[in-house]
C-alpha positions as CSV (number, residue, x, y, z in Angstrom):
1,M,-9.1,34.1,-27.3
2,M,-12.0,34.3,-24.9
3,A,-12.7,30.6,-25.0
4,L,-9.1,29.8,-24.1
5,T,-9.3,32.2,-21.1
6,G,-12.5,30.6,-19.8
7,L,-10.9,27.2,-20.1
8,L,-7.8,28.2,-18.2
9,A,-9.9,29.9,-15.5
10,G,-11.9,26.8,-15.1
11,C,-8.7,24.8,-14.5
12,S,-7.4,27.2,-11.9
13,Q,-10.6,27.0,-9.8
14,S,-10.4,23.2,-9.5
15,G,-7.2,23.4,-7.5
16,P,-4.8,20.5,-6.9
17,K,-6.0,17.0,-6.4
18,A,-5.8,15.4,-2.9
19,A,-5.3,11.8,-2.0
20,P,-8.6,10.0,-2.3
21,E,-10.5,9.2,0.9
22,L,-10.7,5.5,1.9
23,P,-12.9,3.7,4.4
24,E,-11.5,3.4,8.0
25,R,-10.6,-0.3,7.3
26,I,-9.7,-1.8,3.9
27,C,-8.7,-5.1,2.4
28,W,-10.6,-7.5,4.6
29,G,-10.0,-5.1,7.5
30,A,-6.3,-5.9,7.5
31,F,-5.2,-2.3,6.9
32,S,-6.1,1.2,8.1
33,G,-7.6,3.2,5.2
34,P,-6.2,6.5,6.5
35,E,-2.7,4.9,6.8
36,V,-2.7,3.7,3.1
37,N,-4.4,6.9,2.1
38,R,-1.4,8.9,3.2
39,I,0.7,7.2,0.6
40,L,-1.6,7.1,-2.4
41,V,-1.3,9.4,-5.4
42,P,-3.6,12.4,-5.6
43,A,-6.8,11.4,-7.4
44,E,-10.4,12.4,-8.0
45,K,-11.7,9.0,-6.9
46,A,-10.6,5.8,-5.2
47,D,-12.1,2.4,-5.6
48,H,-11.5,-0.6,-3.3
49,Q,-11.9,-4.1,-4.6
50,A,-11.2,-7.2,-2.5
51,E,-11.9,-10.9,-3.1
52,R,-13.1,-13.0,-0.2
53,F,-10.2,-14.0,2.0
54,V,-10.3,-17.7,1.6
55,L,-7.2,-19.9,1.2
56,A,-8.3,-23.6,1.3
57,E,-6.4,-25.4,-1.4
58,V,-2.7,-25.1,-2.6
59,G,-2.6,-22.5,-5.3
60,D,-5.5,-20.4,-3.9
61,E,-4.6,-16.7,-4.2
62,V,-6.7,-13.7,-3.1
63,S,-6.0,-10.0,-3.6
64,C,-7.2,-6.6,-2.7
65,R,-6.6,-3.5,-4.9
66,I,-7.0,0.2,-4.4
67,Y,-7.6,2.1,-7.6
68,A,-6.8,5.8,-7.8
69,D,-8.6,7.2,-10.8
70,R,-9.1,3.7,-12.2
71,A,-5.4,2.8,-12.1
72,T,-4.0,0.3,-9.5
73,S,-2.2,2.2,-6.8
74,F,-2.0,-0.4,-4.0
75,R,-2.2,-4.2,-4.0
76,A,-2.2,-6.8,-1.2
77,A,-2.2,-10.5,-2.1
78,A,-2.0,-13.8,-0.2
79,E,-1.3,-17.3,-1.7
80,L,-1.3,-20.8,-0.2
81,L,1.7,-22.8,-1.3
82,D,2.8,-26.4,-0.8
83,A,6.6,-26.1,-0.7
84,E,8.8,-23.7,1.2
85,S,11.0,-23.5,-1.9
86,D,8.1,-22.0,-3.8
87,A,7.6,-19.4,-1.1
88,E,11.4,-18.6,-1.0
89,R,11.5,-18.2,-4.8
90,E,8.7,-15.7,-4.7
91,M,10.6,-13.7,-2.0
92,W,13.8,-13.2,-3.9
93,R,12.6,-12.7,-7.5
94,F,13.3,-9.0,-7.1
95,P,17.0,-8.2,-7.4
96,D,16.6,-5.1,-5.1
97,A,15.0,-7.0,-2.2
98,L,16.5,-6.5,1.2
99,P,15.9,-8.9,4.2
100,L,13.1,-7.9,6.6
101,G,12.8,-9.8,9.9
102,M,9.2,-10.6,9.6
103,G,7.4,-14.0,9.1
104,T,9.7,-16.9,8.2
105,V,11.6,-14.9,5.6
106,G,10.6,-11.3,4.7
107,S,11.9,-8.8,2.2
108,I,11.4,-5.2,1.3
109,R,12.0,-3.7,-2.0
110,N,11.3,-0.5,-3.9
111,G,7.5,-0.2,-3.8
112,G,6.8,-3.5,-2.0
113,A,7.3,-5.9,0.8
114,A,6.6,-9.6,1.2
115,T,6.9,-12.5,3.6
116,Y,5.7,-16.1,4.1
117,F,5.0,-18.2,7.1
118,A,4.2,-21.9,7.8
119,C,0.5,-22.5,8.1
120,E,-2.0,-25.3,7.9
121,P,-5.2,-23.3,7.5
122,A,-8.1,-24.4,9.6
123,G,-10.9,-25.8,7.5
124,S,-8.5,-26.7,4.6
125,F,-10.1,-29.5,2.5
126,T,-6.8,-31.3,1.7
127,R,-4.7,-30.1,4.6
128,S,-1.9,-30.0,2.1
129,G,-1.2,-26.2,2.3
130,K,1.9,-25.5,4.3
131,Y,2.9,-21.9,3.5
132,V,1.2,-18.6,3.1
133,A,3.0,-16.0,1.0
134,L,2.0,-12.4,1.5
135,D,2.8,-9.5,-0.9
136,I,2.1,-5.8,-0.7
137,R,2.9,-3.4,-3.5
138,F,2.4,0.3,-4.2
139,T,2.5,0.9,-7.9
140,R,2.1,4.7,-7.9
141,V,3.2,6.9,-5.1
142,P,4.0,10.6,-4.8
143,D,6.6,10.1,-2.1
144,E,8.7,6.9,-2.5
145,A,10.4,7.4,0.9
146,K,7.1,7.7,2.7
147,A,5.9,4.4,1.1
148,Q,9.1,2.6,2.0
149,D,8.8,3.8,5.6
150,A,5.2,2.5,5.8
151,L,5.7,-0.9,4.2
152,P,7.1,-2.8,7.3
153,G,4.1,-1.7,9.4
154,L,1.6,-2.6,6.7
155,L,3.2,-6.0,6.2
156,K,3.2,-6.7,9.9
157,N,-0.6,-5.8,10.0
158,F,-1.2,-8.1,7.0
159,L,0.8,-11.0,8.7
160,I,-1.1,-10.7,12.0
161,F,-4.4,-10.5,10.1
162,A,-3.6,-13.6,7.9
163,E,-2.6,-15.8,10.8
164,R,-5.7,-14.8,12.7
165,E,-8.1,-15.2,9.8
166,L,-6.7,-18.5,8.6
167,R,-6.4,-19.9,12.2
168,C,-3.0,-21.3,11.3
169,T,-1.6,-24.4,12.9
170,G,1.8,-25.9,12.3
171,G,3.8,-22.7,12.9
172,T,3.7,-19.2,14.0
173,A,5.2,-16.1,12.3
174,R,7.9,-14.0,13.8
175,T,7.0,-10.4,14.1
């Protein structure tokens, strides 16, 4: 009986978990760490992993992930596509998606938001890339309404960042 009491006392001292702390800027500097942090699940530890933001050839895709206690909690991804129909197909593959007036065509859905825009990335080897698709997803959140409210602003920041970083020519995104 004493061992059980000690075990329970140890648990009560640890208190509830808080959302993990993130750096001031995350995911290539596209997002505010504190803004994303407000939406993450409580966790002991958060890890940030981002590939280099380079989209030079059609089919190139890069992503950034935030892990809360080793489980993906947030993901941002960008992909260079050749055809607008490919970008549109990606936008509407979720039946619960609602239109969002951002980029060429944007949508918001439960736990995520996406858009695409016309772009000929500066420095592209083939110059065949024409569209950049952006996608943001929260996979685990304690407050779904708070995540849904934050998604349009996060997507706008991602869109502004991607256009600036890729030095796009051939079209500008609506924001």
